[in-house]
Every structure is written in C-alpha cells, then in structure tokens.
C-alpha positions as CSV (number, residue, x, y, z in Angstrom):
1,X,19.3,19.6,8.3
2,X,18.7,19.6,4.6
3,X,15.2,21.1,5.1
4,X,16.1,23.9,7.5
5,X,13.5,26.7,7.4
6,X,11.4,24.8,4.8
7,X,7.6,24.3,5.3
8,X,6.0,21.0,4.3
9,X,2.4,20.0,4.0
10,X,1.7,16.3,4.5
11,X,-1.7,14.7,3.9
12,X,-2.7,11.6,5.7
13,X,-0.3,12.5,8.4
14,X,-2.3,11.1,11.3
15,X,-0.6,7.7,11.3
16,X,1.4,5.1,9.4
17,X,3.5,6.3,6.5
18,X,2.3,9.8,6.8
19,X,3.5,10.2,10.4
20,X,6.8,8.6,9.5
21,X,7.2,11.2,6.7
22,X,6.3,14.1,9.0
23,X,8.8,13.1,11.6
24,X,11.7,12.6,9.2
25,X,11.0,16.0,7.6
26,X,10.9,17.6,11.0
27,X,14.3,16.0,11.9
28,X,15.7,17.4,8.7
29,X,14.6,20.9,9.8
30,X,11.2,21.5,8.3
31,X,8.1,22.9,9.9
32,X,5.2,20.6,9.1
33,X,1.5,21.0,8.5
34,X,-0.1,17.7,9.4
35,X,-3.4,17.2,7.6
36,X,-5.8,14.3,8.0
37,X,-9.5,13.6,8.2
38,X,-8.5,12.0,11.6
39,X,-7.8,15.2,13.5
40,X,-6.9,13.4,16.7
41,X,-4.2,11.4,14.9
42,X,-2.9,14.5,13.2
43,X,-2.6,16.3,16.5
44,X,-0.6,13.3,18.0
45,X,1.8,13.5,15.0
46,X,2.0,17.3,15.3
47,X,3.0,17.0,18.9
48,X,5.8,14.7,18.0
49,X,6.9,17.2,15.3
50,X,7.1,19.9,18.0
51,X,9.1,17.5,20.2
52,X,11.7,17.6,17.4
53,X,11.9,21.4,17.9
54,X,9.9,22.3,14.8
55,X,6.8,24.3,14.2
56,X,3.6,22.4,13.4
57,X,0.0,23.0,12.5
58,X,-2.9,20.5,12.2
59,X,-5.6,20.9,9.6
60,X,-8.5,18.6,9.1
61,X,-9.1,18.2,5.4
62,X,-10.8,15.9,3.1
63,X,-8.6,15.8,0.0
64,X,-11.5,14.8,-2.2
65,X,-13.1,18.2,-1.6
66,X,-11.7,21.1,-3.6
67,X,-12.6,23.7,-1.0
68,X,-10.9,21.7,1.8
69,X,-7.7,21.6,-0.3
70,X,-7.8,25.3,-0.8
71,X,-8.5,25.9,2.9
72,X,-5.5,23.7,3.8
73,X,-3.2,25.7,1.5
74,X,-4.7,28.9,2.9
75,X,-4.2,27.9,6.5
76,X,-0.7,26.8,5.9
77,X,0.2,30.1,4.2
78,X,-1.4,32.1,6.9
79,X,0.6,30.3,9.6
80,X,4.0,29.9,7.9
81,X,3.9,32.3,5.0
82,X,5.0,29.8,2.4
83,X,4.8,26.1,1.3
84,X,8.0,24.6,0.0
85,X,7.0,20.9,0.0
86,X,3.7,19.0,-0.5
87,X,3.5,15.3,0.2
88,X,0.3,13.8,-1.2
89,X,0.1,10.8,1.1
90,X,-3.6,10.4,1.9
91,X,-5.0,7.3,0.4
92,X,-7.1,4.2,1.0
93,X,-7.4,0.5,0.0
94,X,-10.4,-0.9,-1.7
95,X,-13.2,-2.3,0.5
96,X,-13.4,-5.7,-1.2
97,X,-10.1,-7.7,-1.4
98,X,-9.3,-10.7,-3.5
99,X,-12.1,-10.2,-6.1
100,X,-11.5,-10.1,-9.8
101,X,-12.4,-6.7,-11.3
102,X,-15.5,-8.2,-12.9
103,X,-16.9,-8.8,-9.4
104,X,-16.2,-5.3,-8.1
105,X,-18.7,-2.5,-7.9
106,X,-18.6,0.9,-9.4
107,X,-18.6,2.4,-5.9
108,X,-15.3,0.5,-5.1
109,X,-13.5,2.2,-8.1
110,X,-15.0,5.6,-7.4
111,X,-13.8,5.5,-3.8
112,X,-10.3,4.4,-4.7
113,X,-10.0,7.0,-7.5
114,X,-11.5,9.8,-5.5
115,X,-9.0,9.6,-2.6
116,X,-5.9,8.1,-4.3
117,X,-6.0,10.1,-7.6
118,X,-8.4,13.0,-7.3
119,X,-7.0,14.0,-3.9
120,X,-3.4,14.5,-5.2
121,X,-4.8,16.3,-8.3
122,X,-6.9,18.8,-6.2
123,X,-4.2,19.5,-3.7
124,X,-1.4,19.9,-6.2
125,X,-3.6,22.2,-8.2
126,X,-4.4,24.2,-5.0
127,X,-0.7,24.7,-4.1
128,X,0.7,25.1,-7.7
129,X,0.0,28.8,-8.1
130,X,1.9,29.6,-4.9
131,X,4.9,27.5,-6.0
132,X,4.8,28.8,-9.5
133,X,4.8,32.4,-8.3
134,X,7.8,31.7,-6.0
135,X,9.5,29.6,-8.7
136,X,10.2,26.9,-6.1
137,X,8.5,23.8,-4.9
138,X,8.6,20.1,-4.3
139,X,5.6,17.8,-4.8
140,X,5.9,14.2,-3.7
141,X,3.1,11.7,-4.5
142,X,2.9,8.5,-2.5
143,X,1.9,5.6,-4.8
144,X,2.4,1.9,-4.0
145,X,4.4,-1.2,-4.9
146,X,1.0,-2.5,-6.1
147,X,1.4,-0.1,-9.1
148,X,4.6,-1.8,-10.1
149,X,3.6,-5.4,-9.5
150,X,-0.1,-5.3,-10.5
151,X,-1.6,-6.8,-7.4
152,X,-4.5,-8.8,-8.6
153,X,-6.2,-9.0,-5.2
154,X,-6.5,-5.1,-5.3
155,X,-7.6,-4.2,-8.8
156,X,-9.2,-0.9,-7.9
157,X,-6.3,0.2,-5.7
158,X,-3.7,-1.0,-8.2
159,X,-5.3,0.9,-11.0
160,X,-5.6,4.1,-8.9
161,X,-2.0,4.0,-7.8
162,X,-0.9,3.5,-11.4
163,X,-2.8,6.6,-12.2
164,X,-0.8,8.5,-9.6
165,X,2.3,7.7,-11.5
166,X,0.9,9.1,-14.7
167,X,-0.4,12.2,-12.8
168,X,3.2,12.6,-11.4
169,X,4.7,12.7,-14.9
170,X,2.0,15.1,-16.3
171,X,2.3,17.6,-13.5
172,X,6.1,17.3,-13.5
173,X,6.2,18.5,-17.2
174,X,3.7,21.3,-16.5
175,X,5.6,22.6,-13.5
176,X,9.2,22.1,-14.6
177,X,9.5,25.6,-16.2
178,X,8.7,27.0,-12.8
179,X,11.5,25.1,-10.9
180,X,8.9,22.9,-9.2
181,X,9.7,19.1,-9.1
182,X,7.1,16.4,-8.9
183,X,8.1,12.8,-8.0
184,X,6.4,9.6,-6.8
185,X,7.4,7.1,-4.1
186,X,6.2,3.5,-4.2
187,X,6.4,2.0,-0.7
188,X,6.9,-1.7,-0.3
189,X,5.9,-4.0,2.5
190,X,5.0,-2.0,5.6
191,X,3.3,-3.4,8.6
192,X,-0.1,-1.9,9.1
193,X,-3.6,-2.8,10.2
194,X,-4.3,-3.6,6.6
195,X,-2.6,-6.9,7.1
196,X,-5.4,-8.1,9.4
197,X,-7.7,-7.8,6.3
198,X,-5.2,-9.6,4.1
199,X,-4.5,-12.4,6.5
200,X,-7.5,-14.7,5.7
201,X,-6.7,-14.7,2.0
202,X,-3.0,-15.3,2.5
203,X,-3.8,-18.0,5.1
204,X,-5.5,-19.9,2.3
205,X,-2.0,-20.8,1.0
206,X,-0.7,-23.8,2.9
207,X,2.6,-22.1,3.7
208,X,0.8,-19.5,5.8
209,X,-2.1,-21.5,7.3
210,X,-2.5,-21.1,11.0
211,X,-0.3,-18.0,11.3
212,X,-1.4,-14.8,13.1
213,X,-1.2,-11.6,11.1
214,X,2.2,-10.4,12.3
215,X,4.1,-13.7,11.9
216,X,2.4,-14.1,8.6
217,X,3.6,-10.7,7.5
218,X,7.1,-11.5,8.6
219,X,7.1,-14.7,6.7
220,X,5.6,-13.0,3.6
221,X,8.3,-10.4,3.7
222,X,11.1,-13.1,3.8
223,X,9.4,-15.0,1.0
224,X,8.9,-12.1,-1.3
225,X,11.4,-9.3,-0.6
226,X,14.9,-9.9,-1.9
227,X,16.4,-8.1,1.0
228,X,14.3,-10.2,3.4
229,X,13.3,-7.3,5.6
230,X,10.2,-5.1,5.9
231,X,10.1,-1.4,5.1
232,X,9.1,1.2,7.6
233,X,7.3,4.6,7.5
234,X,10.7,6.2,8.3
235,X,12.2,4.6,5.2
236,X,9.6,6.4,3.1
237,X,10.3,9.5,5.0
238,X,14.0,9.4,4.3
239,X,13.4,9.3,0.5
240,X,10.8,12.0,0.8
241,X,13.3,14.2,2.7
242,X,15.8,13.7,-0.1
243,X,13.3,14.5,-2.8
244,X,12.2,17.6,-0.8
245,X,15.8,18.9,-0.6
246,X,17.9,20.8,-3.0
247,X,20.0,17.7,-3.4
248,X,17.3,16.4,-5.7
249,X,16.9,19.7,-7.7
250,X,17.3,18.0,-11.0
251,X,15.1,15.0,-10.3
252,X,11.5,15.2,-11.5
253,X,8.8,13.1,-13.1
254,X,10.4,10.0,-11.5
255,X,9.0,7.0,-9.6
256,X,11.2,5.5,-7.0
257,X,10.5,2.3,-5.1
258,X,11.4,1.7,-1.4
259,X,10.7,-2.0,-1.4
260,X,13.8,-4.0,-0.6
261,X,14.1,-5.0,-4.2
262,X,10.6,-6.4,-4.7
263,X,9.9,-4.5,-7.9
264,X,13.2,-4.3,-9.7
265,X,13.4,-2.9,-13.2
C-alpha cells in the first residue's frame, strides 16, 4: 500500500491504459479521480476503484480546454482536499495511418498536438500551484514507444509523443525546487482497438497476410519484442504506482519504457 491516503487524478481513465493505471493506483491505496471525455467509461472505471475499497470521483473533462482542466483540479480538491498525483494519460492516434508526413494534413498534426501535448501542459499547469504550495507532488506523463522508435506510419503521433518527453524534462526542472517530480512512461505493445486500424497495413507484409487482428498482434509481438510477450495496462500501472510513491522521490525528468525490451538504449 505505497499510496495509502494519496489522491491521484488520471486523465483518459475511461478505458485501456488509463483504467489499468487507475486500478493499480487504487490497489496501492490511492483514492482516484477518473477523468475522461467518455463519462460512461470513466464511471465504469470509478466503480472498479470503489470495489477495491478506495474513494473515487468521475469528472468529464476535455484536456485541450484550459477551463476544463481548472474545473477538474477544482472538483478534485473540493472532494478530496488535495492532489498528490497527476497522470496525464489522455491521448489519441492520428486519423491517417501509413502516410508520409508530406501527405498529411495540418489538421492531423493539430489534433495530435492538441490532445497529446497541449493537454498535459494545460493540466500540469492547472495542478502545479497546488503542488508547489504543498511542496509535494508527482506528475506522470504517458508517452509511447513510438517516441523512441520513430514509427514512420504515425508521423504526427510520433512527433507529438516525442514532444511529451521534452515537456517532461522542462517541467521537471521547473518543479524540482518544490519537491515535485515529473516523469514519463513509454508503453510498448498493448492490445487495443487501434490494432484493427493497423491490421490492413501490416497484412500487406507476406508474413502477416490473412491473419485476423488479434493473431496478427500476437505474431507481431513475438517478432518484434525481445521478451516475446505483450504489455498490459496493468504493467503501465505498476510503473506509475512506483513513480507516484516516495520510493521514487529522487527520480525526476526521466523517461522509462515498459516495452519488453523493444526500445533498448
């Protein structure tokens, strides 16, 4: 119970990696504010948090809107009185996959940067005064293995997730004098509906032709992950719980991959 009596805010908590993070934090003792634009998904996750015996609150927020970020912080403080941990998990993939950057539209880049970069900036800025005043806080940004392997089929997403790593280092330096740590996690291969979008492109390779998305994913993992196994939302949650704990009090400005060895070095 490394996070006993801590309060964590997790964006994009309505499913996938976000829900995995919420549940692990709850199991470690934290009360969790589950935020998402999908309020129904957030409420399902919050119910699971309560099943773990922890307090929970759901807040619908669009992280690209500054007032929504301020309202999320305000609602969290009103309910729990403090925020110890912020996990900036909300994000999205580009709309057009497999295109070189010269064939992408300005709108594609704007969408990726607005959610994946502007969102963490706005919410970190909204919560920072509270953490600075208390001289305590943990901010965790969720980036992607794409930022470490420069995924060419996702140029807008890859560039945005690289920007998250720079944002992490900049904010870590600014907040270090206030005993606030800021770190980034790069998740690896995690099964999600996104693979249904990737399947047609991967199927163009003869080794994957004719495979349904899930078998294709499993083969891709074995072919590209040194440890030959997929990662799970709970794997990401375990690292988030460590970084959110006082065991990681002297770790800041760092990027850590949870990817089975795919992006070593």
